[in-house]
Each structure stands twice: as C-alpha cells, then as structure tokens.
N, C-alpha and C positions, 0 to 999 in steps of 0.2 A: 926269317929270323930264327935263331936257335930256340928250342923249346925251353920253357920255364919249368924247373924241377921243384916239386912241392914235397915237403915232408910233413906228415900228419902225426901228431902226438896225442894219443887217446883214441881208442877205437870202440867207444861205447855207442850210445844212441845217436848222438850228433856226429861222432867221428865216422861211424859206418855209413850214415846218410851222406856225409860230405864225400867220402870215398866213392860211393855208388853214383852220386850225381856227377862228379867229375868224370867218371868213366862212361856213364850212360850218355851224357850230353857233350862228350869230348869234341865232336865235330862243330856243333853250334858255338861252344865256348871258344874254340880256336878261331872261328870266323869273327867273333866279337873282339877277342883279345889281339888278333893279328899274329898269333903264334900258338903253337901247341902248348898246353899246360898238362904236365904229366906227374902223377904221383910216383915217386921213385923210392921213398923210404917211409916206413910206418913204425912208430914206437908205441908199443902196447904191452901191458903185463900179460895179456892172454889174447887168443884169437877170438874173433867174433864171427859166428856162422852166417851173419847177415852181410858180410863183406868178404868177397873172394880175393885174398891178397896174394894168391899164387903169382909168381913172376915179379913181385915187389919185395925189396929187402925189408924184412921185419926184424926189429930189435926189441928185446925185453928191457934193455937199458935205454930209457927215453932220451938220455943225453947223447946217445950215439947219433941220433937224428940231428941234434943241435951241432954236433961236431963233424957232421958229414959235409965236406967242402963242396959237394955237388949240389946240395940243397940250396935253392934260391929263396924260397918262401917257407917259413915255418908256420904251420897251422896248429895252434895250441888249443886242445879240447879236453884237458884233464880236469879242469875246475880247481877250486881251492885257491888260496893266496900264498902258500908257502913254497912248495915245490914249483908251482907254476911261475911265480915271480922269479925264482932263481933260474928257471929254464928260459924264460923270455929275456931276462937281462944277459944271460950267456949268449943267446942267439943274436941279440943286438950287438954285443961285443964282437961276435964272429961276422958281423956285417950282413946278417940275414933280415929280410923283411918279415913282419909278424902279422898274422891274422888270428884273431881270438874271438870266442863267444863268451868269454869269462867276465861277467859284469862285476863280480866282487873284486877281481884283480884290477880292473880299470878304475872302479870307484875308489878303491882304497890305495892303490899304488900308481895310478895313471900319471900323476904329475911327474913322478920320478922316471917312469918308463918313457914318457914322451920327451923328457929332457935328454935322456940317454940316446933315444932314437934320432932326435934332431942333431945332436953332436956327431952321430955316426952317419947321418945322411940316409937313414932307412925309414920305411913306412911302418906304422902300426895301425891296422884296420880292425874295427870292432863293431860293425853293424849288427851282428847277431847277438851282441850283449844286451840289447834292449828290444823287447817285443818280438823276439823270434824272427819270423819271416817278413814282418812289416818293415819296409825300408825307411824307418822314421829318422834315423840319424842322417842318412843321405838327403832326405827331404828337408830337414831343418838346416843342415850344414851347407847344402848346395842349392836345392830347389827354392829355398826361402832366403837366400843370401842377400836379396835386395831389400828385405824387410827388417823393421824393428819388431822383435818379438815382444808381445805384451805379457802373455802367459801360456803355459802348457799344462794340460790336465789329462791324466791317463789312467786307464785300467790296465795295469802292466804286470799283473800276476794272475794267471789263468786259474790256479787252484782256489784262490780267494773268491774270484768271480763265480766259479762253479758252485762253491758253497753258498754264497749269497743268492744266487739264482735259484737253487733248489729250495732254500728257505722261503723265498718269495713265491715261487710257483706252486710248491707242494705243502707249504706250511710246516716244514720239518725243523727240528732243532739242530743247532750248530754241531753238537757232538755226533749226532746220527749221520749228518751229511759228511763230516770229516772222515768217519770210518769208511764210508762208501768211496770218498775221494782217494783214500789210501788203497782200498781194494782195487780200484780202477787204474792205479798207478799215477794219478794226478798229484798226489801228495806223498811225501816221503814218510818213512816210519817215524822219524822225528820231524813234524811239520812246522817247526818254529819259524824257519826262514820265510815260509809262505804266509802263515796265518798271523804272525806278529809284524809283518810288513818289512822285514829286513831285505828280502829279495827286491821288493818294489823300491825300497830306499836306495839300493845300489843303482838301480836303473834310473831313478829320478835324478840322482846326483849327476849322472852322465848327461841326461837331457838338459838340465839346468845349465851346465857348463857350455854346451854347444849352442844353447838358445841365447845366453846372455854374455858369453865371452868372459867367464870367471873360472878360476882354478877349481878342480874337483875338491869338494869339501864334505865328504861323507860324514865325518864326526859331528857336523853341525846340523844335520837333518833331524827334524822332529818326526818320530815314528810311533805309530799306534796301530795295533792289530785289530782283528775282528772277533776275537774270542768272547767278548762280552756282548756281542749283538745277539738279541733274542728274536724269536719268531714274532713276538708281540711288537717289538720295535719295527720290524719289517712290515707287519700288517698295518700298524698305526701310520707309518710313513706313507704307505700307499693310499690309505684313507684320506690323507691330507694332500695327495697329488704328487708324491715323491717316490723315488726309488733309492735304496741304500746301496752304494757301491764303495769298494775299497779303492780310494782314489789317491794318486800322487799329484800334487799341485805345486807348481813353481811359478811365481809371478814377480815381475819387476815393479817395484814401487819407488816413490820418491825417497823413502828411508832405507831401502835395501831390497834384497831378494828374499821372497818367501820360499821355503824349501821344506815340504811337509808331506807325510803319508798318513792317512787316517780314514776311518769310515766316514762317508759323506752322503748327505741327502742331496739328490739332484732332481730337478723338476722332471716328471715323467715324459714331458714333451721333447726333451733333449735327445738327440740321436744316441749320444753316448750312454744315456740312462737305459737304453734298450739293447745294449751289448750284453749278451748272456752266455752261459756255459763257460767253457774254458777260453773263449776268444778274448783278445786284447783290442784296445782302441786308444788312440792318442789324439786329443784335440789341441790345435795350435791356433792362437789368436795373434795375428800380426797386422801391422798398420796398412800395408799396401793391398794385400790380397784378402785380408779379413780372416774369417774362421775357416779352417780346413780340418778334416777328420780322416784319420788313417786307421784302417780296421783289418784284422786278419788273425791268423793263428799265432799265438805268442810262444809256442813251444812245439816239440815234436821233432822226429828225426829229420825228415826232408824239408819241412818248412824252415827249420833253423839252418839246415844245410844250404838252402837257397840263399840265405844271407851270407853265409860263410863263403860260398863259391863266388858270389857277386863281389865280395871283397878281394878274393884271389884274382879275379879278372881285373879289378881296378888297379891292384898292385902291379900286375903284369903289364898293364898299359903304361904305368908310370915309371917302369924300370929305367927307361932311357931319359927321363925328365930330370932337369936340374932340381935337386931337393928343395931349393928355395922357391920354386914355382909350383910345388904340389899343394893340394888342398890341405890346409892346416888340420892337425888332429882334432882340435876343439873349435873348428870353424873360424876362429879369429887368429891372426898371427900371434905367435907365442909371446912376443915382446909387447903386445897390446892388451893382454888379459887384464881385466879390471879387478881392483881390490874392493869392489862393492861389498858391503857387509851382508851377512845372512841374518835375517830378522829372527829374534827369538819368538817362540810361539805366542808368548804373552802380548806381543805387539802386532799380531796378525788380526785382521778384521774379517769376520765371517758372520753369517746367520747361524742360529742354533735350533736344534730340536731338543726339547726337554721332556723327560718322562719321570713322574714321581707318583708314589702312592702316599696319599695324605689321610690324616685322621678325619673321620666324619663329624666335623664340628662346624658350627656357624662361623663365618668370617674368615675361614682358612684361605679361600681364593683371594679375598681382598688383601690379606696379609702378604701373600706371595706376590701379588701384583704390585703392592707397595714396595716390597724389597727390590723388585726389578726396576721399578720407576726411579727409586732412589739412586740407582746406578745408571740412569739414563738409557734404560733398555725398554723398547716398545714391543708389545705383544702383537703378533700378526694374525695368529690363529690359535684356537684352543678347543680341545675336546675333553669332556668329562664323561667317563665311562660309568656304567652301572657297577655297583658292588656285587661281588659273588654272593654275599649274604650281609645281613645288617651289621654284623660285628667286623666285617672286613674293611680295610682301608679303601679309599676311592682312587681309582687310576685317573691321573690328570696329565694331559699331554699338551704341550705348547710348542708353537713355532715363534721365535723372536727374530726381530729384524737385525740387520748387520750391526755388530758392535765389536770393539776391540776386546780381545780375549781377556785381558787383565780386568776389565769391568765385569765380564761374565763371571770370572772367578770370584770377584768381590760380592756380586749378587748371590751367587750360590752359597757363599759363607754366611750371608745374612739369612737366607732361607733355612739353612741347616740350624741356625741359632733360634729359629722360631718354635721349635719343638712341635712341629705339625707333621713331620715325615715319619712314615712307617719303615722306610729304608732310604738308601741314598739316592740322590738324583742321578738319572742317566742323561748324559748330554752327548749329542752327536752334531758335528759341524755341518753346515749347509752351504752349498755353493749353487748359485743360479746359473753360472757360466754364461752370463749375458755377453753378447758379442757387439 
C-alpha cells in the first residue's frame, strides 16, 4: 500500500517529539499500520535543534502544509484556539484527516469541528489532548464500550499535582512551590490555566462527552483552582485520613451530569490519592468491569508524542474504511448524543471539609453545630486545635457528611451570621470515590 504522508504543524516540545518518534520507530509503526507513515512537510515559525528536519519540506507559513495536496494527515500541535481552529477547519475542507493534542480546541470548538469532519468523511483524533501519554480516550471510547459509565474522576493537570504533592510531603507554601514549578518548566510564566483549573476543565469536558455521549459543553463546567489551599489545610486533611488533590469529576445522576474541577479531599487509602508529582491518573467506574485506574505521565515531549503517533497509526489504518463504520469521535454515534443537562454546582452532592478560626468563647462549637444541623448537615469528624496564645482564635476543623451544595451554602451563611468567626470559613469538597 502507498505510504501515508503526514504534515506536522508546530515543532515545539510535542512537535519535535512526534517527529522523532515517527522516524525512530518507523519500522514498527509501519508493521502496525500496514503501510509506511512518512513525515513529508513541517510547518513551523523556527527550526528546533531537537528535530533533524533535513530532507523534509519545511514551511514558515503553516497554511502551506494544509494546502499541500500530498499531505494525507495533518498533525496540529501549535496550541491555542484561534489560528488552530482556522487551520483545522481549512484542513478538513481540503479533505485531510486531523490529529491534534489541543485540548482547548477540542473542548471549545469540538462540536463544530466534528460536524465538519463528518460531513467531509475525515477523522479527527485527539488522544493526546487528555492526560498526555495515558490512552484514556481510547480506553473509555473503545475498551469500555460495553459498559455504562457511572463516573470519571481524574488528576489531569501535572503542575497542580506537583504543587499539592510538595505542600503535603515537605510542608511548603503554595507560592513557594509555584515558583519552583515555574523554574523547572512545569508551570508557565502565567500559570493561570494550570492553578485555576482551566486546563483540567478542558480535559474533563472531553472525558465527560465520551463517557456519557453528550455534546462538548465547556462553558457549563464548574471550575475552582488551588491558589487558596494552605499547607495547614493539607496537614489537617492528612491528620483526618485524607489527601488533597485537584480533581476533575464527572458523574451521571438521575437529574443530569456533574461536570466540575476543584480541590478535593480523597481518602488516603485510594490509589488515586497516592498519585504524586507531575503524574496524572484517571479513575473510571463502570457497571460491567467496575473500577479501573489509568496512570502515567500527563505531559512531556515523547509521552505526549506517544499518544499523537498512536492516533496517526489509527487514522492510517482507517483510511480505507467507510466513514460511517469508523469509531465515532465522541464514542457515541453523532445523531444519538444526549441532551442530558449539566447540573449546576448548587445541585451537586458531596462531603465537605470545613476550617474556621473561631473566637474563644463558651458555646461557640454548639452554635456552629446547631447551624449545620438546621441545614440537615451531619458532622462526621472534628478537630479543635490549640491556640497560638490566649488572645488568638481557636482553629476548628470539621468533616461533614454528604449534602447538596445549596444546603452547605445556607449553613455557611448561618455560621457567618453568628459573629463567632475570626475570618471566613474555608471549605473543600470531599469525594470518597466508593466503587
């Protein structure tokens, strides 16, 4: 069979890794794909010394790759959602198959991209968009296709996980660890996407769609970052038998789909609670097989390239397949996607960790307990810490059992009205991840 020609747009960390893996493993890749897969055209603003592109056409105008009639598969690795969207839509118009690692592009514009691709009869593959080298999309979309998915919970941003790990293991402050993460290249100069949960929200949007057969709905996801987590919270959580992780959670309920990213207490006995450093992990609960856990590097040049090249191989295998018989982009046939609503965070049921500094007065604990009880909230565990000195407020830490978020909000309003707090209540959601 004639070789498949690949055009790569973007020659940064992932682009150079993809180029090198395709060349280094060309023989094994060809044996798996049933034909040679050859990079013939690269579009990049500048050369990358980590990739020897001699003998390959290199264009500074990335649209030259899209308009190259010899290119069969376009690999988009430039990131962003503006030029990348224009590039991908033009490639689809030109009848080219797409492989991308761009989670923001898929989460925000995937519905439109997939519709255009279906009309044109081309594939769009995006395994590398979620959890780097972990083949989580293929696992849910194909490996678990016999199952009804109940929920998915994942540590899907390595930067945030590195920060929380350092805070837990070394007792460091958030700001201190963030500076180190930037120095090590784990975090960008502007770390907002990582520490405020936007990166994880893009990825969770994709996982929810393939798990439950719903359209991509990024604007509806609840997103909360880790910037307000303190080393005291990390320490208190561990004293109570929990670890704090920045978790993405999506769950199918009778009333709709939960779609949320936020700091979360997880029992320390759970495997996912012990995923540390920059590693990623995704846990899936489904009806037939039960719980499964997928662990590995969520970023990096060649780990991400592993997923990109696997997509290239899949697309090459499917080139001669009737488009109607290919694996659907979002796991379910396009005309069967559900209009199941996304639940607002106020309707989500979770447990909670509460930390407050209260005045050293008789009856304070009883008043707080009454405010919780009035909202039908049960206390599961409580720690009262010693004061730093006699004039200091008393640290009070509680774990409360599962309750709908709106009731928790109501209870916190009642506690604030008691005039017993030295500062505002810190609350972190809690997931047991029972299987």
